N, C-alpha and C positions, 0 to 999 in steps of 0.2 A: 343593871348593873347587879341587882339584886338575884334574879333569876341566874346570872353567870356566875354567882357567888355560890348562889344555891346546888347549881351543877357541879360548881368543882367541890364542894365541900363534900357533896355526899359519894363523886367518883372517890374521892379519897379515902373516904370510911371505907366504902366495899374494896377498895386495891388493899387498902391496909389490912382487911379481916380475912381477903384471900391470901396475901403472903405468909397471913401466920397461919394458913390452913385450916381455919375457922369454918363449920358447914353448921347452919342453922338444922336443928332435929327436923325441922318439919321438911326438910329439902332430902334429909336421909330416910326420912318414912317414904317416900315418893319412889314409884314403879321410876329403872335406870334405864338409861337408854345411850349409850355413849357412842360417837362419833369421832374415831381416829382424825389429828391433824394431818394432813399431809400438804408437803408444796408441789407434790404433780399428783394427779388421776387420771387414769386414760380412761376414755368413755365406758371401755367395758367395766375395769375395776369399780368405775362409779355408780352404774347400775345397778352392779351384784351387790353392793353396798346396801344402796336405799331398798333394793327388790327381792332377796334374799331374806324371805317372808319363813317364820317358821309358824308351821298351823296352828302349833299348842301353845303360842304365846297370846297373855291376856291383855285383854284390850277392855277398856271403859267406854259403854254405848248405851245411849238412849234413844230409843225407837218408838213412838207415840202415833199409832196410825199411820204409819210413813208408807209410802208406794213399795212395791218389792223392789224395784228398781232404785228408788234413792236409800234402799236398807243397803243394797250391795254396794251401790255408789259409796256409802259412808263407811263401810267394813273395808272395802280397796284405800279408802283415804287415809283410814287407821292403822293399817298395816303397811302401806307404799308399794300394795300390788296393784295391777294394770288390770281393769277389767275389760272380759270381753264376752260377748254373748250375741248372739242373730236377734235383731230386732224385735220379731214376731212372736218371741216364744215367752216373752215377760207379759203378764197381764196386770192389768190395774187392780190387784190384790192388797188390799191393807195389811201390814204386821205391826205386832208388837213386842218392844225387848227392853224390858229395864234391868239392867246391870252395872255393879261398879266394874265388876272383874269376871267377865266370861272368855274363854280360848278362841280361839277365831273358828278351829273345828265345831265346837256346841252353837256358838251363834250363827253359821250358817246352816246348820243342822235344823235348827230352831226356826229361822223364815223362811225354809224350804219345805218346812214339812207341811205336807198335806198336798204336795205341789206333783208335779210329775219330770222335774227339774233335779239336776244334781250338780256337784261342783268337781272341778279340778284346776290343782295349783301346779302348773307347769317349773321346769326348773328355771327359767328365766323371768320368773316373776309374774305370769298373768294366771289371774283367779278367770277360769273358765267356766260358764254356767251353760248346759247341754240337754238337752231333754232324755230321760232317762229310757224314752222308749224310741230312742232316733235307732237307726239301724242297728242291730247289734248280731245278726246273723254272718256270719264270718264267709258262708257259704255265697251270699248274692254278691261278695266281693271277686268280681271275676276278671276285672280288669288290673294291669299293673302299670305304673306310671315310675320311669326313671327320671334322673336328673341331676345336675349339678348346680351349687349355688356358691354366687363368686361376691366380693366386694367391686362395687359399680367405680369406685375409682381406680383402686388399684389392679384389681384382678387377680387378688390371692383368694385360694378357695377358704371355706367357712366351714369350720369344723361345728357340731353342733345344735344349728338352726334347727328350728321347728316346725314342722311341717301337718297341717290339720285340716280334713275335711269338713270344710263350713257346715255348722250347725252339728257336727258330731264330736263327740270325744275319742274320734280313732285319729291317730298319726303318725308321725315319725320324727325320726331326727337326721342330720347329717353325719356321716362318719368323717374320720380326720382327713379326706381328701375332696370334703365338703360334697359327696354323694349321696342318692337317695334312693331307695324304694320303695312303693306304698301300692297296697291294694284297692281300688276303689270299685263302686259299684257300677262305674259308668265313665266315658271318657266327656261328661259335659259337666261334672262337678265343678266347684271353684275349693281352691285350696287356700290356704289361710297360712303365709309365712310369716313368722318370725323370728327376732333373733335381738341379743341385749346389742345394743348401741345402734342398732338399724332402723330403718323406716320399715314397718310392715307391708306387706304387699298381698293385695289378692289376686289370684292366679286361676283363669278361666281355662280349663283344659281345652276346651274346643276341639274337641277330636284328637287333641295330641297325646300322646302315650312317653315322648322324649322333650325334658326340658332343658333350658341353660336361663337361670335367673340370678340377674344382681342384682343385689341390695345396695340402696344407699346408705353410706351412715347417716345418722342424725341420734344426736343426745335425744333425751325424753324431756319434752317440754319442761322446764320448771326444775328440774331435777339434776341441772348440769352443776359440778364443782366450781362457782368460781374463786379464783384466787383474790385476797382480802389482805391486807396489812395484817400479818400475821395470824393469818390462816385460811381456811376456806370457807364457803356458805353456800348452800344451795340458791341457785338463782330464783327462785320461788319465794327464800326468805329474808333478801337483798331489800333495804329501805331508802339505801342510798342510791343515786345517780353513778352507776357503774357498769360499762360497757365491756363485753367479753368477746375477743379474737382468735379463733382458731386457726392454727397453723395452715392447715385446709384449705383457708378461703385465700390465702396468699399465694402470690408469683414469686417462690424464692428463687426462680432460676436467674441467675446472671444479674443478680443483688451483691451488691457489697456492703449495704448498712440496710438494718432492721426499721430505722425510719424512714428508708427509700420506700419499704412496702408499706404501709401504714398511709399513704396517700390517700385520703378521699374515703377510708374503711369504714371510720367511729365519727357520727355527727361530733361538731364541739370541735375535735382534734383538729388544729388547723396547722397544716405541713408546708412549708414553701421550700422548693430546690433552690440551694442560691447559686450551683455552677451544675454544669452538665460532666465537668474533670470525674475522672475514676475515684469512687471512695468520698464523694462531694460531701459537705454539711448540709443539714436540713436546719430551716426555723421553725422552732415548734413551739404551739402553746395552744391551750386548751381553753376555748370559750372565749378568745379574744385576749388581746393584750391591753392591760390596764395599769399595770405596775408604771414604777419608775425603774432604771436600769438599762433601758433597751434591750435588746435580743438575751443577754444573759438574765437580765432580771424577770423575763416574763414565760422562762423554760420550765417547763417541771420537773419534778423530781422522778429520777430513775430507779426501780428497784428492782435487780435482779436475784433469781432466786432466793427472795425473802429478805435481801442485804441491801439496804440505800447506797446509792451512790453519792458520797458526801460531796466529794469534788468530782461536778463532769464538765470535763474541758481536753478538747485532744491535747497531746505530750508535740506535735508535730510543728517546730518554732519556725516563725516568719525571719525573711531574709533582712538583715538591716538597712536600711533604704536610705540612709540620707546620701551616701556618694553613689548608690549602684543605682538607684530611683525606684525598682521595683521590689517589694518586699515579701511578695503572697507567691503563688504557686499552688500552695497546699490549703486546702478547707477539707481536711479532715474531719469525718463524722465521728465523736468520740465513741461512737458505739460500734465502730466497722470491726472492734476486737473480735466481735461475734460472728460467729458462722449461721447463717439465717436457717439451715435447715435442721439446726440443733432446738429451734426455739419450737414448746409445744402450744405455749396460749401467751395471751398478751389482756391483761386487763385495764381500764382507762377511769381511774377514779378522777368524777369531773366536780363534784359539789364538795363542801369543806364537810358537809356533815360524816362522810365516808374520810376524805383527805386529812380531816382533823388529826389522826391517828400517827401522821409524821408531822404534826405541831409548825415549826417556826420554818420548816424546807418545803413547804406543800403549799404554798400560796397558789402555785399555780398549777394545781393538779397532782395527781402520780399515773405512773405507767410502769405497771407490774409487768415482769418479764420472767418466766418459767418456761426452763429449759427441759430438753425429755429425760426419761429414767427409764432405767432397764426393766423388763420383764422376766418372773420366772418362766420357766419351761426350757425347752431346748436353745442352742445357739442360733440365732439368726442373722442373716449378714444381708445388710443391704448397700446397691450401689447406685448412684447414681452421676451421670456425666452427662456434660452438655459441650456444645460448642455455638460460638455465636461470632457471625459477622456484623461489625458497626460499620454502615454505611454513611458517609458524611453528609449531611444535610446541607441544603445552598446556606452559606453564609451570607453576610453584606454582601451584596452583587457591588462588586466593583468595578469602574472603567477600565476596557481592554486596553491595547495600543493606541487603535485608531480613535476610538471612544474618547480618550485622555487628549488627545492630540487636539481634537476638533472641539471639545467643551474649553479647554484652555485657552485654542483661540480665541472662541466667542466670547469668553468672560473675560479674558483679559484685554480682550478691545473693549467690550462696555466699561470695564474697569477705566480704561484710557479715555474714554466718552467723559465719564464721571469726574475722574483728576482734572481734566481741562476743560470741563465746563460745558462739554461740547453739545449738543441735542443728543437725545430729548433731557438731559439733566441739565442743560445751561443755556445760553442766547450765543455764547461764542462760535464762531463759523470758522475758527481756524486755531490751531495750536502751535505751539514754540517748537515743539519735537515730532517727528511724524510717527506714526503707530509702526512696531517693529514686532511682527510675530515672530514667538520663539520656533512654531514649525511652519515650515513652506507647504504651500499646496501639493509639491511635490512629495515632502516626508508622507504628508495625512495620505495620499494617494497610494502610497508602497508600503503604508503601516499593513501591520498585520494583526494578530491576539497581543501580541507582546508577551511579557512575563506574569503568569498567572501566579501571584505569590501567596496567597491564600492556599493553591491545591501543592506548591514548593512545600509548605510547611506543616500540610496534614499527609494522611492517608487512610486508609481503611483498616481498620482497628478489626481484634478479636478478642474474644472472652473464651478463655477454656473452663470448666468446672469440674472437677472430680470430690465425690464425697463417699465416704467409707464410713459404714454402720454397723456394729455389733453389738449385740443386745440378747440379753438370755438371764439364765442364774435357777436358782431352786428357791425355794417357799422364804430360804435364810436369805439369801444373796443374790442381790437382782445387779445388773452390772450394764452401761450404757459405756458404750464407748464409740469416739468417732474420728475421721480426720478428714481434711477439708483441702482443697488445694485450688484457688483461685486466682488465674493470670489475667489482665486487660491489657494488652499492647492497646493503649488508647489512641484515637485518630489524629490526635497532635502529637507532632513528632516530638522526640525526649521527652515522650510523658508514658508512663506506666505506672502500673499499681498491680502486684502482688500479694497475696494473704495465705499464710500457711496456719491451721488450726489445729489442735487436737484437744480433745475432752474426756474426761472421764468421770462420769459419776456413778456412785454407787449408794444403792439403799441396802444395810445391813442389820435383820433383826439379830441382835446379841442374846437375846433372851424373851421370854416372854412380857417382860416390862420396859424394855431395854430396845432402842430403835437410834443405829445413826447412820446418817446421811453424809455424802462429799460429794461437794460440786468443786470439778476442779478443770481449767482452762487456759493451756499457754500457747502463745500465738507468736506471729512475725508478719508486719507488714513491711515491705520494702516499695520504696515511690521513686521513680525518676520524674522529676516534676518540670512542668514548664509552664512557666507565668501566664495567667488573663487576668481581668479586673484592671483596676486603676494604678497608675503609676503616680510616682513622688517627682514634679516636677517638669520641664520642658521634652522638647524632641531628644534632647541627648542621654533621655533617661525610660525612654521607650521599651518596651519589652515585647516578643518575638509577636504576638499578636498585633498590639500596635503599630510594630513597624512593616508588617504584611499588610497593613489597611493604605496607608501610608507612603509607602515607597510606591515611585512610577512603574508602571508597566513596561516601560521606553529602554528600562534599565536592565541587564543581563544578570544573572545571578554570579557570573564570575568573568574574570576578565580574560584576556587570552594567554595571561602568564598563568593562571590558573588561580590568581588571588580572587579574593571576595570585590565584586564591582560595588561602587560607590553612588548612593543616591545624591541627586542634586541638592540636598541639603546634607550636606556631611557629618552633623550631628547623630544621624539616624544611622544606627547599624542596619546592616544586610540583613533581612530575616534569614535569610540561612545559615549566616554566621553562629546565629543561637543556637544551632544544634550542635556545636563545638563546646558549649558551655555543661562542666557536670555540675550536677546539679542534683543529689541523690539522698534520701530518708533512710534510716532504719529503723522501725518502732518494735518494741519487745513487750509482750503484755504479759503478767501470772495474774490469776485471779482463781483464789482458792476462799472455800467455804463451807467447814465442818458443822453438823448440826446432831447435836444430841438429845434424844426426845424420850423421857422416863415416864414411865405410867406408875404415876405414886400409889395410885390408888384407882380402884374402877370410873372413879371421875373426874381425878385429878391427873394433871400431866405438867410434866415439866419442859420444858424446851431451852436450850444455851446453845448459842450460835456466835459462831466466831468469822472473822473475814480478812480477808488481806487482797487488795484488788493494786496491780503495780503496772504502771505505766513510763516507758522510758525510750527516749527518741532522740538519737543523731543525727544531724542533719550538713553535710559536706558541700559547699559551694565552691566552683572556680572558673571564673573569666578569663580567658586564654588571652595571649595578646595577640594572638591571631585573627579574634573578633574583632579587632580595630575599633573597640570603644572609644567616641571622642574623648573622653576624659580620664578612661581608665587604660590607657593606651600600653602600659605595664602589667596589665593583669590584675587581679583582685581574688581574692582567695578569703572565705567564711568558715568559720566551725561555731556549731549552736549545739545545745544538747539542753533538753527539758525533762523534768522527771516529777512523776504524780502517783502517789501513793494513800489508798484511804484504807483505815485500819478500822474494824468494827467488832464490838463485842457486846451479844445482848442475850436478855435469859427473860425467859416468862412462863408464867404458869396459867395454865386453863383449866376452867371446871364447869363440866357439863353435865348436866342433870335434867330429866323430868320428871312428874307426878299430875298423874289425872291428864288434863289438856292443858297442864302447862309446862315449858323447856324452856330452858336458857344455856345461855353461855357465858362466862366470866373471864375473860382475858386480863393479866395484867401482868407488868415487866417493867425492866429498867435497861438502858443501853448506854456504851460510851462511845464514842466519835471521834477519829482523829483522822485529818487529812494535812498532807505536806505536799509542796510543790517546790522545787530545786532547779536551776539551768544556770548557765553560762552562755557567754558567746565572745567571739573574737574574730576582729576584722583585719587584714593584713593586705598590701598595697603597695606594687613595684616589685616585680620578680624578674630576674634575668633569663629566664626558661621557663618554657610549662611544664619540662619534664617530671616536676613534684606534683603538680596541682596543688590542692589542699592539703596533701599529707605532710608538707615539710615548709610550715606557715613562716618558722622562726627565719630563713631567706629573705623575705622580705626587706627592703631597705628604705620603705618610705615610712617611716617612723613616725611624722607628724600626722598619717593617716591611720594610723592604728587606733582599733579602740577595742577595748576590755568591757564586760561586764557581767555580772552576776548576781543571784537573787535567790532569796528562800523566804518561803512564807507557810506556816502553822496555824490550823484550826482546831480546837478542840470543844465536845459538847458532849452533855452529860443531860439523859433523859431520862423523866417516868412516864410509863403510858397506861393506857386501862381501854379496855373496851366491856358493854356487857349489851348481849343479846337477848333481847326475851319473848315468848312467841305464845299465844293461847289461841289452843286448835288449831294451830296452823294455818290460823286467820285474820288474827291481829297481832303484829310485830311491831316490837321498838327497838332502839339499838341509840346507845350514850356512848360517848368517846368522849376519853381528854386526853390530853398531852401538856408536858410540864418541861420545858427546856431551859437549859443553862450554856450559854456557849461566850467561848473566849472574844468573840468578835463583837459581842455585845458591849453596849456602853458600861461606863462606871455606875450609873443609878439606874441600870436597866438589865440587872444581870438574868434575870431569869421571865420567863411568858410561860403563862397559861393559856391552851386553845383547845376549846371544847365544842363538840358536835352532838346532834340530837336529831334521832329520823323517827319516822313513824312508817307504817304501811298498813292498808286493810286489805284482803284478799275478798273481795266480791262474791269470786266463782264460790267459795265456802260457805256463802250464803244459802238459805234454802229458798229466797226468792228467786236465786236466779240459778239454782241448780236442774230446774226444768228446761230451762232455756239451752235446747243441743244447739243452738247456733253461736252461742258463745263457750267457747272453750276453758278463757283464763281472762281474768279483768283485777288489775289490781291498785291501788291508788298510795301512792309515795310523797310524802311530804319532809323536806328537811331543814337543819339550819345548822351553819356552822362556823367556824372562825380558824383561819388558818395563816401560818407569818410568812414573812420573806424575808430573810436573812442575808441574800446576797446583796443586797443594797448597802449592807453597814461595811464589810468587808473594806478595811483600807478609811474609812470615815470616820471612825469613835475615836482614833489617838491625834495626840499632837505630833506631828512629825518635822523631822529637819532633812535636810539635802546636801549632799556631797557636791562637790566639784565646782565650788566657788572660789575666785580667787579675790585676797586681799593683798595690799602691799601694807606690810608691817616695817618701818624703817624703810629700809630701800630693799627690802626684799619681800619678792611675791610669794605670797604662803597660800595653801589650800586650804579650805575651812566649810564650816557647815551652816546653814543658813535654816529658818523656819520656812516650811512653806505649806504647815495646816494647821490651823486651830484646832485644837479636841474641843466635841460638844459631849460633855458626859452623861446628858439627860437624851442623846439620839437616841431613837427606841426604834423596830424594826416595822418595816410595814405590813399594815392588818387586813388580810382579804374578808370578810365577810360574805357567806353565801347564803341566799334562800333558793330553793328547789322544789318545784311541785311537778309531780312525774304521774303518769300511768301507765300501765305495761298491759296489753291486750295480746287477744286471741282470739280467732272467730273460724268456724267449721273447720272443727277439731285440729285446731291450729295450721291449718294449710295458710292462714294469715295471719301471723304474729306478728307483734310491731312495741315500740314505747313513745309515748311523746313527753318532755319535757320542757319546764317552762323555768328561766333561772332569773336571778340578779344578784350580780357581784358588785359588792362595793369596798374600793383601796384606799383605808383611812393610812395616816401618819406616813404618806410619800415623801420620798426622799427626795429635797432640793436645798439650792444654794443661795440662803441670803448675805444682800452683799454689805460688807463692812463699811465703818469711815474712810474716805479717800486718802488719810494719813495713817492707815494701817499699814503695816507689812503684807498682809495677806486682806486679799481683796472681798473674799465670799469663805460663809464658813455653813458646812452642813445642818440639816436641820428638819425637821419634820412638819413641812405643809403642805398643805391640800390634798383632797382626793379625787376620785374618779368614780365612776358607775358604768356598768355593763350589765345587758341583758338579752334576750332571746330566745329562742325556741327552736327544739331540736325532733326529727321525726327519724326513726329507722324503721322499716319495715321488711320483713321479709315472706315470700309467698311460694309456695307448692305449688306450681301451675297444671303440671302434669306429674301423673307417678301411676305408669304403668308395668307390667313387667319387662317392656322394651325401651318405654320412653320415661324418662324422667327430667323436669324444666322447672328450675328456683330459680328466682329473683330476690335480689338485696338490694335494696335502696335506701338512703338515707340523705338527709337535707336539713340544713340548719340555717338561723337567721339570727343574725346579730350587731347589736351598735354598744359603742362606748362612747360617753360624755365627761365632761368635767362637771363636779359638784361647788369643788371651791379651788379657787389660785391662790397662789402665792399673793399676799397683799402689798408684801414690800418689793415685788419686781412690776415696774408698769405693763400693762399690756398692750400691742398697738392698737391704735383706733377701730380698726377694720377686724379685732377679735372678740368674740362675745365671750362674756362667761363662762357658758355653761355650751360651747360649743362642743361639736361632736370630736373626738380624737380622732387624726386622720384628716382634719379637713384642708382642703385646697385653698388656698385664698390666691386671687390674681387680678389681673383687668383680664375683659372678655376685648376679641378682635373681631372684626368684621370683613376679614379678606386682604387683598393688599391694593397698594394704589398703582393703577393700571395709567393713567390719563392724570393730565394736570388737573381736571374737572372732580377726580375722587380725592383731592385731597380736605383733609376735614377741616374746620375752623380752630378746631381745639390743636392741629399738627401743624402749625403754619409752614414750618421749616422741612417739612418731609418730603422725602425724596421718591421719585419714582422705584417703584418697586419694593417701599417698605411696607411693614404692616401696618392696618388700620386698628387704632385701639379705641373700643367705647369710651366715647363721655357719658359714664355714668345718670350723675347725676344732671346733666345737663346746664351745666356753667359755665359752658365755654372753655375750659381751663382741663387738661391733664395733669392730674394730680392723686397722692392717696387716697382721694375722696370717692376714687372711681374705683378702687379695690372692692372686690364683693367674693362670695365664697363660690369656687367653681366647681364644687364635688367632693369626693373623699376618696384618700387612696388605701382603702379597708377593702376589701370585700366584704358584701353584707351577705349574700349567699354562699353557699358551700353544697358540695354533692358530691356523692359517690353511689355509681351503679354498677350492679354484676351481674349477669346472667351466664346461668350453667345448664347447658342441655347436653342430656345422656343419651346415647341410641344403642342399646346393645352393648358393644366393647368401644364405641366411638364415645367422647367427649369433648365438648365444645364449650370454651369458656370465653366471656367479652368482658372487660375491666374500661369502664370511663369515671374520670371526676372532672370537678370543674369549679371555679370561683365567678360570681357574678354580681354587676352592681359597682362597679369600685372605675377609676381613673387611672392610669398610668402615660407618664412623657412618654413619646416616642423617639427611641433613640435612631431610627432608621431615618437618619436625615441626613442629606447633603452638606457639604461646606464650600461654597462656593468660594470663598475667601482662599481656601488652599489651591485652588487652581489659577486664580486670578493672577497670583505672585510671578511676576517676570524673572525666570532663572531658577526658582528654585521652588517650582510645583509640587504640592504632595496630591498623591489618588484621593478618589472620593468616590461617592454613589452613583450609579445609574440616572438615579432618578432625578441627579443635578441638570438634566436633563427639562425639568420641568420647573427650572428657576426662571424666573421672569429676567428678561432683556429688553436691548432696544431691537433687538431681531426674533424677539419671542414674548410679543406682548399680551400673548394667551396664558404664559406662564403664572402658576397660582403662587407659589413658592417666593420667600423674599431674596431680594435681587442681593449684586455688589453692592449698589451704595448703602453706608451706614445711616442706621435711624437714630436721628438726635433726640427723639422724645423718648427709646427705650429705656431713659434712666427718669422719667418723668414721678413715676413710682416706683414703691420699694420691694415689689414683688414681681414674678413672673406674670405671665399671662397664658389666656386658653390655647394658644395658637398651635401648639405642639401636643394639646393634652387629649387626649380618648379614653370612649369606652373601652378597658380591657379585660370583659367580660370573658370566657373561654369556657370550652367544654375540649379536655383531651381523652382522645382515643388511647387509652396507655398500653393497654395488650389484648391481643387475640391469641388462645392457645388452643390447640388440637391435641387431642391424645387419642391412644388406642391401644386396649388392652390385650394381649394376647391371650386364644381362647384357652380352656383348659387342657383339651384335648391336645394341642400344640405343647403346652409345658410339661404334660406327661410324656410326650414321645422325646421331649428334650432331657427330662432327667434333673430332680436335684433342684428345680427353680420354683417358687409357690406362684409368685406373679412376675409379671412381664410389660410395662409398657415404654411406647415411644410415643416422644411429644415433641410438637412444630411450635413453637412460639414467637411471634411478632410483636414489637416492644414501641414505644415512642411513635405510633401510626402517625399520629396528625393530630391539629389543632383546629377547632373550629370556632373562630373567632372573627370580629370586625378591626381588630386591632390593626393598624399596619407595621409596626416595629418588629423587631427581631424575634421575640417570643413573650405575650402576656405575663408568664409567671418568673421568668428568671429576671434578677433585676441586677444582673452582676454587668460593670461597664465592660467593652472590650470583652465580651463574653466568651467562654471554652466554648468552640464550635459542636451542635449536637447531631446527632446520626443516629438512624435507623439499627433496632437491633432485629437479626433474623436467629433463632434458635434453634438446633434440632438438639435430641439427647434420649438418653433410655434411661428408665427406673427399674432397676431388677432388684427382686426379693429372693435369696435364697433359703 
């Protein structure tokens, strides 16, 4: 507590001083180097910023008997230059230079004095060291080499690329068309190709005089700018655990949401797609779910273009399910309003030492999304279009007509034997009634395939995408504009998702001191919704997928008169009749975030940011009379509307300074945030005609089934925040972070909270003892501690609430009133996540191998739980802070450059993480079941083990004396001869312990191939791929089931291994499930394979006006490697939306 109070007080004082404009004199006396804050920095702009060195700039340097090699490295480091020289020209000569202030040119002249070396600084920031007596007589340069240099990914020509003859200072640069011509002594020399933002190449001429060279984009290791909260930092200066993803690493083709692209890309970022429907939502958590509040309580905070999303939820409403039965149909991702092609980079803050800057909203980490901005220069136009075919994968394999008849006859006869106590189930020799089969032998022999109901409700889907981008401007005005169209005609009938987005990003230099930025996005999403997932009720409330898997294949789609044929069970609607339902939604989005940046002085700047993020959805539903719904035969209409608005206002000051070997940045500011959610719904039943659909609900006559509802809620938060970054000699870094939040949803006695963070890093490769180790390019140690809050668990739980709709009799009159339904807890506080993180960033062999390793521990305290109240209380529970949990894990990310030649480039990205979470403290007022441990892992599955099924009388165990043939054998774990709760054990865990992602990129000349896979390992999941013999055995009204019902044990199938038709009288002897249908669900998913071809420059020149053109072919959702026998080990949706293979072709053209 003392440390936390000390940090809080220190940060508060510093923030106060900064906001007053106070600057210590000692800082004013130092040499100043400013770094302008940018919300978005391209690779080229980034490196120009750090490598545009002035040869006359003053540096402080101390060299005492250092080798010449070491002296050059120190000068390069202090100036931000990239050192380049031939290895055999530097000897072991020692140099000495003691100076507190000396120009770069004088320092180089001094250490090179008396040698035969000279230096040159190239326009892209290379410090080139060459022998002064290298070839200088131009007359011996008898050969001429010409060539073209392009971007390996886009095929775009690159102007200004440096070409240098190895070991000399003789070279040239490409012109505006990427072409060059260079005189060389012979055609056996090696050329050094270098360019800002690209990997350098050594090209051996080997007799060639004409070259086509493709450079691979690559930011210089450590110098990439990473977007953090309220600013940017060089990768090498980071002290916390932050991962960065560039859009080039992601497959944006045919993607409806940013979240869907991130699966498996970042270690510790866990993402599970809940459904295969278009625009589907994704369950997201960072480093495991340890908070209360379910999925919403464990999701990270999203920050878009520097502005936090205060309220993160989709506005697409569900249907009122009480009468209809199915309320879903739409599981829309809240980020689906963003066009993935507009995104430039994504940063993921994983530990609280970094995320604490967002305080009570950042308990589960932060995902920062930065969109693209304009560039100065001529107008550039980009077009990318693609067309995808969605081919349905096999759904649950259902019985066809003949199989249905055969299995129904077999299992209904087996049920007849059991029901009448006949062998092998009993000792009776005769029954009082003979068995009467539903289908005769003639019926079965004449049967065919029948109606494939899944085929009737599915189709081959398609996705078409069109993206148009315009970018350009002057040094003062830079504009980025885009328009996108995404249309997914999905594989389920009556299912479609269409999105239109338009974006304008403006960067305007108003004056030398003022910069204005605006991020503006509008969009519309239209949906035709076909319901999948679970339903609320029996057969009369089945949705289309449930009906299609239940209705018999012996039933035709329509009767001879054209009406819909009816299933044996009249409560189940004809699956095809669901296509008559109108269920459409329209979502409109507006995102506007203007920012004003004012450079108050050379070192101090102010930022003022505003934001409005508004989304609203209307949904109309009509179930027509013609659908023949069993309970809603006269039709039903529903109207729903949800609205969400986020308002943000932030201002902060940033002070940068450096003196001698010290540099620091101090940022402090304040913000106000407001979120509003509102909506209404209406349901009406009983229509005399289908003509009006849901557009004239007032004509409905069944007033008793009319339902109305509306709501509104608001949340306001005030915050102050600060961060201090300090660096000494670019070697030792320290970061202090703090945020104070006050929120309207906090309880009366806990209105404000403070969330601190501290982290440090040590770059060992800047130390003298590692500088001589050429094999180690980068080695940095990091450690961090921080706290952040989880405010989502508080919403609606801090107040005393009353609910309307209660009926009271006063006198002889029934009156409506309100009743207490929640007791306030004025001491309820937010959940706090405390994180400890230690990590190492490494690079070997000139960073051809690079990565990071992190170890962390996350502890959640003050978890939200509900304490029971006395039985005579009108309210049974009250919200309280009880219990704590802890998660821990290890993360590894690795990137390798396997081959880098002028014609072949092969790189690999790999990440893997391991995590677990367990209870530290339970609620002492809520008793645990005896089989549950106080500190068990979260996600633990409890149950009884099984040992196959009973196939003969001899198999019946003593602890299941009343068991029937075909019943599951449960294990008597403690051997006491009784099957009860004492036999319940831990069966496993439903949370993956391991997550991984793997991406391979291979480029050969103008071709490039990318393969991406991801997976989760070591977890259990129940199998949903199970037949229901009970559905078939019912005489007269059988339902369809899966083809593996043939594996069910029966009198005529004694080798069957699935439970038979006879009920198991011992399945209720214990309070949990069993492991009979529990399987290892580990999987590796081959997500996508993409092949592209960049048109050569000579073809583009002939076409005229085209800078680059690329055609590509992509296959997605190719397959899953798993032993899990169910539908899919990743998707958890009941009655899941059908899956599809995606095959895409497209073009990417730049003018």
